[in-house]
C-alpha positions in Angstrom: -4.4 -16.0 4.5 -6.1 -14.8 7.6 -9.3 -14.0 5.9 -9.9 -17.7 5.2 -10.2 -18.5 8.9 -13.8 -19.0 10.1 -14.4 -18.0 13.7 -14.4 -21.0 15.9 -16.3 -19.5 18.8 -18.3 -16.5 19.8 -16.6 -13.8 21.8 -17.9 -11.9 24.8 -16.4 -8.5 25.3 -17.3 -6.1 28.2 -20.4 -8.1 28.9 -21.9 -7.7 25.5 -23.7 -10.5 23.7 -21.8 -12.8 21.4 -21.4 -11.4 17.9 -21.4 -7.7 19.2 -18.0 -6.9 20.6 -17.3 -3.5 22.0 -16.9 -0.8 19.4 -13.7 0.1 21.2 -12.2 -3.2 20.0 -12.8 -2.1 16.4 -11.2 1.2 17.1 -8.1 -0.5 18.5 -7.8 -2.8 15.5 -8.4 -0.1 13.0 -5.8 2.1 14.7 -3.2 -0.5 14.0 -4.2 -0.7 10.3 -4.4 3.1 10.1 -0.8 3.4 11.5 0.5 1.0 8.9 -1.1 2.9 6.0 -0.3 6.3 7.4 3.4 5.4 7.4 3.2 4.9 3.6 2.1 8.5 2.9 3.3 10.6 5.8 6.9 10.3 4.7 6.3 11.9 1.3 6.2 15.6 2.3 9.1 15.2 4.8 11.5 14.0 2.1 13.2 17.4 1.4 13.7 17.9 5.2 15.2 14.5 5.5 17.5 15.2 2.6 18.8 18.4 4.1 19.3 17.0 7.6 21.0 13.7 6.6 22.7 15.2 3.4 21.3 12.6 1.0 20.4 12.8 -2.6 17.5 11.5 -4.7 18.4 7.8 -4.7 18.7 8.0 -0.9 15.2 9.4 -0.7 13.9 6.6 -2.9 15.3 4.1 -0.5 13.7 5.9 2.5 10.3 5.5 0.7 10.8 2.1 -0.9 12.5 0.4 2.1 9.1 0.2 3.8 7.0 -0.9 0.7 9.5 -3.6 -0.4 9.3 -5.7 2.7 5.6 -4.8 3.3 4.7 -6.1 -0.2 7.0 -9.1 -0.1 5.9 -10.4 3.3 2.1 -9.9 3.2 1.3 -13.4 2.1 3.7 -14.9 4.6 2.1 -12.7 7.3 -1.2 -14.2 6.5 0.2 -17.7 6.9 1.7 -16.7 10.3 -1.6 -15.3 11.4 -3.4 -18.5 10.5 -0.7 -20.7 12.1 -0.2 -18.8 15.4 -3.4 -16.9 15.8 -4.4 -13.5 14.6 -4.5 -11.9 18.0 -1.0 -13.0 18.9 0.5 -12.0 15.6 -1.3 -8.6 15.8 0.2 -7.9 19.2 3.7 -8.9 18.0 3.3 -6.5 15.1 2.1 -3.7 17.2 5.0 -3.9 19.7 7.6 -4.2 17.0 6.1 -1.4 14.9 6.0 1.0 17.9 9.5 0.2 19.0 11.0 0.5 15.5 9.2 3.8 14.9 10.7 5.3 18.0 14.2 4.1 17.0 13.6 5.5 13.5 13.1 9.0 14.9 16.7 8.8 16.3 18.4 7.7 13.0 21.4 9.8 12.1 22.5 8.1 8.8 20.8 7.0 5.6 21.9 3.4 6.1 20.3 3.3 9.6 17.1 4.9 8.4 16.7 2.5 5.4 17.4 -0.6 7.5 14.7 0.6 10.0 12.3 1.3 7.2 12.8 -2.3 5.9 12.1 -3.6 9.4 9.0 -1.4 9.7 7.6 -2.8 6.5 8.0 -6.3 7.9 6.2 -5.3 11.1 3.5 -3.6 9.1 2.9 -6.7 7.0 2.1 -8.6 10.2 -0.6 -6.1 11.2 -2.8 -6.1 8.1 -3.9 -9.7 7.9 -3.8 -10.3 11.6 -6.2 -7.3 12.3 -8.7 -8.7 9.8 -8.4 -12.2 11.4 -9.3 -10.8 14.8 -12.3 -9.0 13.4 -13.6 -12.0 11.6 -13.2 -14.1 14.7 -14.7 -11.5 17.1 -17.8 -10.7 15.0 -19.7 -13.9 14.8 -22.9 -12.4 13.3 -22.5 -12.1 9.5 -24.1 -8.7 9.2 -22.2 -7.2 12.1 -19.0 -8.7 10.7 -19.6 -7.1 7.3 -20.2 -3.7 8.8 -17.0 -4.1 10.9 -14.9 -5.1 7.9 -16.3 -2.2 6.0 -15.4 0.3 8.7 -11.9 -1.3 8.9 -11.4 -1.0 5.2 -12.6 2.6 5.1 -9.4 3.4 7.1 -7.5 3.3 3.8 -9.0 6.6 2.6 -8.6 8.3 6.0 -4.9 7.3 6.1 -4.3 8.5 2.6 -6.1 11.8 3.3 -4.2 12.4 6.6 -0.7 11.4 5.6 0.6 14.4 3.6 -1.2 16.9 5.7 -0.1 15.5 9.1 3.4 14.9 7.8 3.6 18.5 6.6 2.4 19.9 10.0 4.7 17.7 12.0 7.7 18.4 9.8 7.2 22.2 9.9 6.4 22.5 13.6 8.5 19.7 15.3 10.8 18.3 12.6 10.8 15.3 10.3 11.6 12.9 13.1 8.1 13.5 14.5 6.5 11.6 11.6 7.9 8.4 13.1 7.2 9.3 16.7 3.5 9.7 16.0 3.3 6.0 15.6 4.4 5.3 19.2 1.2 6.6 21.0 -1.0 5.0 18.3 0.7 1.7 18.8 0.3 1.9 22.6 -3.4 2.8 22.4 -4.1 0.0 20.0 -2.0 -2.5 22.1 -3.9 -1.6 25.3 -7.3 -2.1 23.7 -6.3 -5.3 21.9 -4.8 -6.9 25.0 -7.9 -6.1 27.1 -10.7 -6.8 24.6 -9.6 -8.9 21.6 -10.7 -12.6 21.8 -8.2 -15.4 21.2 -8.3 -16.5 17.6 -8.3 -20.1 16.4 -5.0 -21.5 15.1 -5.3 -23.4 11.8 -3.2 -26.3 10.8 -1.5 -25.0 7.7 0.9 -26.6 5.3 4.5 -25.7 5.7 5.7 -22.2 4.9 6.6 -21.8 1.3 10.1 -20.6 2.1 11.5 -20.9 -1.5 8.6 -18.8 -2.8 9.0 -16.2 -0.1 12.7 -15.8 -0.5 12.7 -15.7 -4.3 9.8 -13.1 -4.2 11.8 -10.9 -1.8 15.0 -11.2 -3.9 13.2 -10.5 -7.1 11.6 -7.3 -5.9 14.6 -6.0 -4.0 17.0 -6.6 -6.8 14.8 -4.9 -9.4 14.2 -1.9 -7.2 17.9 -1.7 -6.4 18.8 -1.7 -10.1 16.3 1.0 -11.0 17.3 3.3 -8.1 21.1 2.9 -8.4 21.2 2.7 -12.2 21.2 6.4 -12.9 24.0 7.1 -10.4 26.2 4.1 -11.1 25.5 3.8 -14.9 23.2 1.3 -16.5 26.2 -0.7 -17.7 27.7 -0.9 -14.2 28.5 -4.5 -13.2 26.5 -4.3 -9.9 23.5 -2.9 -11.7 23.6 -5.6 -14.4 24.0 -8.3 -11.7 20.9 -6.9 -9.9 18.8 -7.0 -13.1 20.0 -10.6 -13.7 19.3 -11.6 -10.1 15.8 -10.2 -10.4 15.1 -12.3 -13.5 16.5 -15.5 -12.0 14.5 -14.9 -8.8 11.3 -14.5 -10.8 11.9 -17.8 -12.6 12.7 -19.4 -9.2 9.4 -18.0 -7.8 7.3 -19.4 -10.6 9.0 -22.8 -10.4 8.5 -22.9 -6.6 4.8 -22.0 -6.8 4.1 -24.5 -9.5 5.7 -27.3 -7.4 4.5 -26.3 -3.9 1.0 -27.6 -4.2 -1.2 -26.7 -1.2 1.7 -25.0 0.5 2.1 -22.5 -2.3 2.3 -18.9 -1.2 0.4 -17.9 -4.4 -1.2 -20.8 -6.2 -0.6 -20.3 -9.9 -4.0 -21.8 -10.8 -5.5 -18.6 -9.6 -4.2 -16.8 -12.6 -6.4 -19.0 -14.9 -9.1 -16.5 -14.0 -8.8 -13.5 -16.3 -10.5 -11.3 -13.7 -8.0 -12.2 -11.0 -5.0 -11.5 -13.3 -6.5 -8.2 -14.5 -7.2 -7.1 -10.9 -3.6 -7.8 -9.8 -2.1 -6.1 -12.9 -4.4 -3.1 -12.4 -3.7 -2.9 -8.7 0.1 -2.8 -9.4 -0.5 0.1 -11.9 -2.7 2.0 -9.5 -0.1 2.2 -6.8 2.6 2.7 -9.4 0.9 5.9 -10.3 -0.2 6.9 -6.9 3.0 6.4 -5.0 5.1 7.7 -7.9 3.0 10.8 -8.1 3.2 11.5 -4.4 7.0 11.1 -4.5 7.6 13.2 -7.5 5.1 16.0 -6.6 6.3 16.2 -3.0 9.8 17.1 -4.2 8.4 19.3 -7.0 6.2 21.4 -4.7 9.0 22.1 -2.2 12.1 22.2 -4.5 10.6 24.0 -7.6 7.6 25.9 -6.2 9.2 26.7 -2.9 6.4 25.4 -0.7 7.0 24.6 3.0 6.2 21.0 4.1 2.9 22.2 5.5 1.9 24.0 2.3 2.9 20.8 0.3 0.6 18.8 2.5 -2.2 21.3 1.8 -1.5 21.1 -1.9 -2.3 17.4 -1.9 -5.8 17.9 -0.4 -7.6 17.9 -3.8 -6.1 14.3 -4.2 -6.5 13.0 -0.7 -10.0 14.3 0.3 -12.0 12.3 -2.3 -10.5 9.2 -0.9 -12.0 9.9 2.5 -15.6 9.8 1.3 -16.0 8.7 -2.3 -15.2 4.9 -1.6 -18.6 4.7 0.2 -20.4 5.7 -3.0 -18.2 3.5 -5.1 -19.0 0.5 -3.0 -22.7 1.0 -3.6 -22.1 1.6 -7.3 -20.1 -1.6 -7.7 -22.9 -3.5 -5.9 -25.4 -2.2 -8.6 -23.3 -2.4 -11.8 -20.3 -4.5 -11.0 -16.6 -3.5 -10.8 -15.6 -3.1 -14.5 -17.0 0.4 -15.2 -16.1 2.0 -11.9 -12.6 0.7 -12.1 -12.2 1.8 -15.7 -13.6 5.3 -15.0 -11.2 5.5 -12.0 -8.1 4.6 -14.0 -9.1 7.0 -16.8 -9.5 9.8 -14.3 -6.2 9.1 -12.7 -4.4 9.0 -16.1 -6.1 12.2 -17.2 -5.3 13.9 -13.9 -1.6 13.1 -14.2 -1.3 14.0 -17.9 -3.2 17.2 -17.4 -0.6 18.5 -15.0 2.4 17.6 -17.2 2.5 20.8 -19.4 2.0 23.1 -16.4 5.0 22.7 -14.1 5.6 26.5 -13.8 4.5 28.7 -11.0 1.8 30.9 -12.6 -1.8 31.1 -11.6 -2.8 28.9 -14.5 -0.2 26.3 -13.5 -1.5 26.2 -9.9 -5.1 26.0 -11.0 -4.4 23.1 -13.4 -2.5 21.3 -10.6 -5.6 21.5 -8.4 -7.9 20.2 -11.1 -5.5 17.4 -12.1 -5.1 16.3 -8.4 -8.8 16.4 -7.9 -9.4 14.1 -11.0 -6.7 11.8 -9.7 -8.2 11.7 -6.2 -11.7 10.8 -7.5 -10.1 8.3 -9.8 -8.2 6.4 -7.1 -11.3 6.3 -4.9 -13.3 4.8 -7.8 -10.6 2.3 -8.8 -9.4 0.7 -5.6 -12.8 -0.5 -4.1 -13.8 -1.8 -7.6 -10.5 -3.8 -7.9 -11.2 -5.5 -4.5 -14.7 -6.5 -5.7 -13.4 -7.6 -9.1 -10.7 -9.8 -7.4 -13.2 -11.3 -5.0 -15.7 -12.2 -7.8 -13.1 -14.0 -9.9 -11.8 -16.7 -7.5 -13.3 -19.4 -5.3 -14.3 -18.4 -1.8 -11.7 -20.8 -0.2 -9.0 -18.7 -1.9 -10.4 -15.3 -0.9 -7.8 -14.7 1.8 -4.9 -15.5 -0.5 -6.5 -13.3 -3.2 -6.8 -10.3 -0.9 -3.2 -10.7 0.2 -2.1 -11.0 -3.4 -3.9 -7.9 -4.4 -2.4 -5.9 -1.5 1.1 -7.3 -2.4 0.6 -6.3 -6.1 -0.3 -2.8 -5.1 2.7 -2.4 -2.8 5.0 -3.9 -5.5 3.6 -1.2 -7.8 4.3 1.5 -5.2 8.0 0.4 -5.0 8.3 0.3 -8.8 6.6 3.6 -9.2 8.9 5.5 -6.9 11.9 3.7 -8.5 10.9 4.2 -12.1 9.7 7.8 -11.9 12.8 8.6 -9.8 14.9 7.4 -12.8 13.1 10.0 -14.9 13.8 12.7 -12.3 17.4 11.7 -12.3 17.8 11.9 -16.0 16.2 15.4 -16.4 18.2 18.6 -16.3 15.8 20.3 -13.9 13.3 19.2 -11.3 10.4 20.8 -13.3 11.4 18.9 -16.5 11.8 15.7 -14.7 8.4 16.2 -13.0 6.8 16.9 -16.4 8.0 13.6 -18.0 7.4 11.6 -14.8 3.7 12.8 -14.9 3.5 11.7 -18.6 5.0 8.2 -17.8 2.6 7.8 -14.8 -0.4 9.0 -16.8 0.3 6.5 -19.6 0.7 3.7 -17.2 -2.6 4.5 -15.6 -4.4 4.6 -19.0 -3.0 1.1 -19.6 -4.7 0.2 -16.3 -8.0 1.5 -17.7 -7.5 -0.7 -20.7 -6.8 -3.7 -18.5 -9.9 -3.2 -16.3 -12.1 -2.4 -19.2 -11.3 -5.7 -20.9 -10.5 -8.0 -18.0 -12.8 -7.4 -15.1 -16.4 -8.8 -14.9 -19.1 -6.4 -16.0 -21.7 -7.6 -13.5 -21.6 -8.0 -9.8 -20.0 -10.9 -8.2 -20.8 -14.5 -8.1 -17.8 -16.9 -7.7 -16.6 -18.1 -11.0 -16.3 -21.7 -9.8 
């Protein structure tokens, strides 16, 4: 992965001394990362408007959401390989141009098939941007302290994007229309492109082993087939031949992936020896469950707020503020807390808060004052929970593997989270499909998501290290 690359030479930007590039460069790189993360959440509150305009049902909305996360999750590790092999600056620029163009075309989509294909392509472009932007930062900032601060600022974009997504999406959908949620990426991509072209230093290209093509293809097939089966199962019937073939294909692809990774040696996309570390395995499993709950909750409640409670897109965005605002500031405190006491307790507290926040809302899917108040409290607990859990999982992963595998580990954790996002939308969408009303489906989806998150608390409580990080070997 890109984070393994050590900078080969100092950079000089706008006449500043080596090790202190222009702050504008960090803004440009962070804009690219922000755009990728924003695209994951901004779509949520626009789903009812997309449904009305394109005349699509629940399964179609699941594909609009999951098209992006499937390819993003499946291609992250390969994107890291490309960044190392061809240089982070070059890959970042490729990703920016592609993401901006595809976003503009997505705004013109007139059919579900076209929109889903574009979402799949956007996920692939987004996967290029994440590791490449981090590679440019690690190359540009040669001073260790400056680099650490730059990476911290870059990582803080996660909370800002999560906080902005539903609100910005609601404003754009109500005032301009749902197509504007894609058009907003175009100026962001242009600004980031201009800054990066002018100020980003060239990044060293590493001689990497050959691309683990078998592992990559089998990983994509496994995830896509499983998500297809979960989304199409309720409509086609669980005994439908195509659905059964999809489940079987997913199982075969998983086996093929494991065999490929065990035989690939140094070229393995995800070396299986990393799973000998209990902390690493726990962090990946918990990361999957965190985004299972988060993305599933955003999907389910976005539809519930607008279909059952009659909110506008903007009002739905406002309703998510108790969840999203804590993610904009609390990770700073969490980082300090993890530094003092290690990742286990903050992660466990975070998952417990998320689980309780989801379960608390389940009995209150009406429209009374009590129902609305409980929703606010539940979302607030969930928001603080996610902002405790995610930074702690990153620290727990990093402390559980050798430093030479840190880049692959970071990519694996991000991939696990996005796999969880795809599965959360697909699985909780199944529950919505099976229910007689949207309110009933929302109630049981919240129960399922809450239970999954409490399982995450059990995993982090028993699997992560209790004290702060020293490499395990």
